[in-house]
N, C-alpha and C positions, 0 to 999 in steps of 0.2 A: 660368665660371659656370654652364653646362648639367651640368657633371661633377659640380657640386656639387648642381643640383637634379637629377639622376639619383640619386645617390645618397641623397640624402632622402629621396626615391619610394621608391628601394629598402628603406630602413627601416623606413619607415612600413607598406609592405607585408608586412615580416617580421615587423614588432610585431604587426599585425592579424592575421595567418596564426597567431602564439604565441599571440595572448590565444583564439584561436577553439579552437585547439588544446587551448588549458587548459581550457576548458568542458567540465560534464559534464553527462550526460543520465539522469536518472533518471525511469524508468517504472513507474504503479502502475497495477494492475489489479485488479477488485472482488472480489468473492467467488466463491470457489473451493472447489468441494466435489468430491473425489475419489472418492465411494462411487457406489451407483445408478450409471447410464448409463456416466458418465465413467469408473467403474471396470471395467465390464466392456468398454470399448474397451481398455483400457490392458491388460486382462487377455488382448484377443485380440492383444496386440504391436500395436497402434495408436495415434497421438496425437492426443488431441483438441485440442492446440492448436495443431495442424499449419498450420491455416489463418490463425492469428496469429501463426506463427512470424517471418516476416520483419518484422515492428510490434516485436514483442519483441524481437528478437534483436540487432535495430540500437542498442540501448540499453549504455548502461555500467552501470547498475544495474538491476535488474528485481526489482520487488516485487510480492506480493500481499497478501490476507488469505484465510489458508486457514482456511475455514470450516467445517472437521470435526475429530474428532480421528483421528490416523493412529499403529492400533495394532492389536495381536492378543488383547487381555487386556480385560477391565473388564467392568462391568454397565450395561444402559443406563437410565440416569436418568428419572423419570416426567415424561417431556414430549411434547409433540404429534410433535415431528419429533427423532430421533435419527440424527447422520450419523458412522459409522465407517467410515474407509478402509483397506485394504490398505498394508502396509509395501512391498510391491512399485508402488507409483504412485509412489513418492517419487524413483525415478532418472528418470521421466518428466518430474516437476516439474522437479528439477535441472536438466534441460536448458533450459529455457527460464527459470527466477529463480534469483536470486541469495540470495532471504530475502524471508521471509513473518511479517505479523502473526498471532499467534496470542490477539490481545485480542478475543476474540468471543463471544459464547452459545452455541456450540456446541464450543469447544475443550473443554469438561466433560462433553458428552456420555454418556460411559462414566465416569466418574468421574475421582478422582485419580491411581489407578494407570495407567489408560490415558495420561492425561495426561503423568504423568512417563514412559511409557515412547517417547511421542511426542519426548518432550524430545531423550530419547538418539538417536532413529533419525533427527530433522533432522540433530544433530549430526554423526551417522555420515555421513549424504549429504552433508555440507558444503554443506547449507542455513542461510543465518544468519537466526534468530528473533528476535523481540521483541514484548514486552508479555504474557509470560508467563514463569514460570521455576520454579525449584525452591522456590521462599520467596519472600516480599512482596520481599527488598530485590534479588534478580536480575528478578523482575517490571516492575523499577521500573528497571533499568540500561539504558542505550540501545544498541542497535547502532550500533558505528563500523564504517563502511565507508569506504573510502578509496582515491581514483580519483586520479591525477595529481595527488598530494599535496594534494586537498581531504579535509577530514576530516568526513563527514556523520554525522548523530547519527538516530538514526530511534528515534521510540517510540511505543509504542501501548497504547492503552486501550479498556476496554469499559466501558457504562453503559446497555448492555440486559440487565433480569433473566435468568437468574436471578443475583442475586451472590453466592451459593453458590459457585461458580466461583473467586472470588477469592484470590488465593493468600494465605496466610499467614505468621506468623513462622519457620514450619516446617512449613509445608505446599505441595507445589505448586500452581499455578493464576496465575490471569491478572490483570493489571493494572486496577482499578479506578480511574476518573475524580474524585476529589477535586480540586477548584479548588487549593487550597493546594498540594496534593503536587505535582500537574500545574506548575504555575508553579515549585514548587521543582526537580522534576525536567529542566525546559528548562532553568533557569538554571546546573542543575550540569552538565549535558550539555557545557556551555561553559566552566564554573570547573574541572572536576575530569576532565573526558573530552576538555578540549580540540578541541572540535568547533567547525569551520568555520561550519558550519549545523546548524540543528535543524530536523526535520520531523516534527510529529506525525500519528500514523494513527488515525482514532476510530473506533470503531463505535459508532454513537447513531443517535436519532431514530426517528419510527414507520413500519413498512412501509405502503408504498404510499402514504405521504403526498409530492405531487411538491415540495414547498417544506420546505425549513428552520424547525423552531419557535424559538419563543424560546432556549429553554435552548441548543440547538446554536449558535445565534449569540452568546449571552452568551459561551459558551465558548470557540469558536473567536475572539473578540475577546481573550479573557483570554491566551490562548497566545499572541497573534502579540506582544502588550502585554510579555508575560514574555521575548520573544527568539524566537519561533517563525519559521523564513522562509516557511512557506505552511502549510497545515493541508488534509488531504485524509480525506473519511471516506465510509462506507458502511455498510450494514446494512438500509436501508429496502427495497431488493430494486429500486428506481427510480433513476432518475436525479433530482437535486437541484438548484438554481440555485446559481450559481457568486457570488462577491462579490472584491473585490478591496478590502481593508482595511490603509490603511498602506501604499497600493502593495505589498501582498504577497495573492497567490490563495489562496482557501478555497473546495476544490470540494466542498460539504455530503455529496454521496453520487452515488459512479461508479456505482451498480447492480451487477447480478449481471455474472460473467464466464462460468463455467462450474457450472452446477449444473441439474439438470431437475427439479427443485421449483418449478415454476414455476404461479401462480396465474390470471394475467391477460397481455394483450397487454403492457403498459407492463414487465414482469418480464424481459421477453425481449430490451428494448434496455439496452446498457450504453456507458460508456465508458471507455477505455483512458487515462490523464492521462502527456503525458510532459513533465517540466522540464526546461531546460537552465538549469546553475547554474554561478555562478562565484564567488569569493570573495564579493563583494557581495550574494550571494543569487540570487532566479530572476530571470534574464534574459528569460526567455521561457517560453511553456508551449503546450500545445495537446491536443486531446483528438481521440481516435480511436474512432468509431462501432463499437460491437459488435452483431452481432445471434445471438443464440440461436435453434438449431436445435429440434424437437423432441428431442433427446437433452441438451439442454444445451449444446451446444457453439456455441462463438463465432466467428461468420466476421465479418471486417472488411467494411464499408459504403463503399467510394469514393464521396467527392461528397455524402456527408451532411455538412449544417452541424452544426457542433457548436462549443463556446466555445474558444476560444485568446485568446493577447494576448503584449505585453513591458510589458516595466518602464517604458517612455517613453509610450506609446501603445497602451491597452488597446482591443480591438474585437475584435467577431467576426469569425469567416473560415471559409470552409468548408474540408474537408481535403482 
């Protein structure tokens, strides 16, 4: 009898270990601008992500919002801020990130030729991309990332003007978040691309607003109702509230991550979100606090209280 009990215990331990090893961690960092001070740091042979490297590199999949165009061509659009980074910055980005969303209001800062060049540069660097493409169809095609047999679909959408950056039937650009199209994209990620999980990344909301607005909440709920397993947002340049809807996490804004165009103290504080995933969805999640210095470089802030939870008992906890 003792031998049988010991054997059962051993099998339970092995099953538990196997289940844990089958989980996949996906990390998302907020707005990343590779020109300005960050570009100068990289040109000097240094790494602006170095302080966060241990956290970034401890995840199976690392994703960020590339809040600039990376190109050597193009003319600046008529905007207050235009961000264009040198192609050499991608080697450093590749060191810490597997994929980037390009669905934002700065990807088109230097026109469609520069945007199209960026697509090729990202592909050549081996950095996955989503939320944009050479045409409208590609812009709405999910990036499928597979780890440990788990197929995860990443979709990206912008809904902050100018909409002139949106992809067209025969022109490169970003994906815009029309409700019916977003819902169809999420369903298609499962039916046509056989994704186990679907995670949309949103560029939405109003700058410097600390709470999500009604439009953000409506669209986030629609995405989860359509089959999304989590929703992560950015653009306001500050962190916003977190919601659990139908048992699934919505992080409305993670704020900034690497950017020197900072207007106020709130913009110097961001979150990095880490999701633990398995075939059932999000098992648990946590956020890491990031403090941006005067050069816009992020530094971890151990001990800072940030949102986190698990699927059975959602509770606030500290890093």
